[in-house]
C-alpha positions in Angstrom: 66.1 -11.1 97.9 66.7 -8.2 100.2 64.4 -5.4 101.2 65.6 -1.8 100.8 65.7 0.0 104.2 65.4 3.6 103.3 64.3 6.7 105.1 63.4 10.3 104.4 62.7 13.2 106.6 60.6 16.4 106.6 62.4 19.6 107.6 59.7 21.9 109.0 62.0 24.9 109.1 62.9 24.7 105.4 59.6 23.1 104.5 61.3 20.4 102.3 61.4 16.7 102.2 64.9 15.2 102.4 65.5 11.7 101.1 68.5 9.4 101.6 69.9 10.4 98.3 70.4 13.9 99.5 74.1 13.9 100.5 76.6 16.5 101.2 80.1 16.7 99.5 81.5 14.1 101.9 78.7 11.6 101.0 77.1 11.9 104.4 73.4 11.5 104.7 71.5 14.6 106.0 69.6 12.7 108.8 70.2 13.0 112.5 71.3 9.4 113.2 74.5 7.8 114.1 75.7 4.5 112.7 76.9 2.8 109.6 74.9 1.9 106.5 76.4 0.6 103.3 79.8 1.8 104.5 78.6 5.4 104.5 78.6 7.4 107.8 75.4 9.2 108.6 76.2 12.8 109.6 75.4 13.5 113.2 73.7 16.9 113.4 70.3 18.4 114.1 67.1 17.8 112.2 64.1 19.2 113.9 61.8 17.0 111.8 60.3 13.6 111.5 62.0 10.5 110.1 59.8 8.3 107.8 60.6 4.8 106.6 60.1 3.3 103.1 57.4 0.6 103.1 59.1 -1.5 100.4 56.1 -0.9 98.1 55.5 1.4 95.2 52.4 3.1 94.0 50.8 2.6 90.6 53.2 5.1 89.0 56.3 3.4 90.4 56.9 6.0 93.2 58.2 4.6 96.5 55.6 4.7 99.3 56.8 6.1 102.6 55.3 6.3 106.1 53.3 9.6 106.2 52.4 9.5 102.5 48.7 10.1 101.6 47.5 7.6 99.1 44.4 7.6 96.9 42.7 4.2 96.4 41.2 4.6 93.0 39.1 7.6 94.2 37.3 5.4 96.7 39.1 6.9 99.7 42.3 8.7 100.7 44.4 7.7 103.7 47.7 8.2 105.5 50.3 5.4 105.4 51.3 4.2 108.9 52.9 1.3 110.7 50.4 -0.9 112.5 52.2 -2.2 115.6 49.5 -4.7 116.4 49.5 -6.4 112.9 53.2 -5.6 112.2 52.5 -4.3 108.7 52.0 -1.0 106.8 48.4 0.3 106.6 46.4 3.1 105.1 43.1 3.9 106.7 41.7 0.5 107.9 43.5 -1.6 105.2 46.8 -3.4 105.0 48.8 -1.5 102.4 49.7 -4.6 100.4 46.1 -5.4 99.7 45.2 -2.0 98.3 44.7 -2.2 94.5 46.6 0.4 92.6 47.3 3.0 95.3 48.5 6.4 94.1 50.5 8.9 96.3 48.8 12.3 96.2 50.8 14.0 98.9 52.1 13.6 102.5 50.8 14.6 105.9 53.5 17.3 106.4 53.1 19.2 103.1 49.5 18.4 102.2 47.5 17.8 105.5 44.4 19.4 103.9 44.0 16.3 101.7 43.0 14.3 104.8 40.9 17.1 106.3 38.6 17.1 103.3 37.6 13.5 104.1 36.5 14.2 107.6 
């Protein structure tokens, strides 16, 4: 079994989220990275945004969970998904992401920061 390594990025100038399925006519990804992945060249260009990695997990609706997503834990709390360097796993709030029962993505920190501000 292999784990999908995927990325997406937020472009603050266009105010859009770009995922790794957004390709140009030459099948180049729109991320600012160099290298090879699945025999497809990643276009080298400028992206004045933030790259976010796929966690390998999906929410209760089957939507892929990425770093920077804001998830709701059955209306108990809302939190940002982030990589915990100390524990080497994805977390949301003070919980490892894999132990959260039925999380649901309700937004992300770039397009919906107010969702986290309401909790403070």
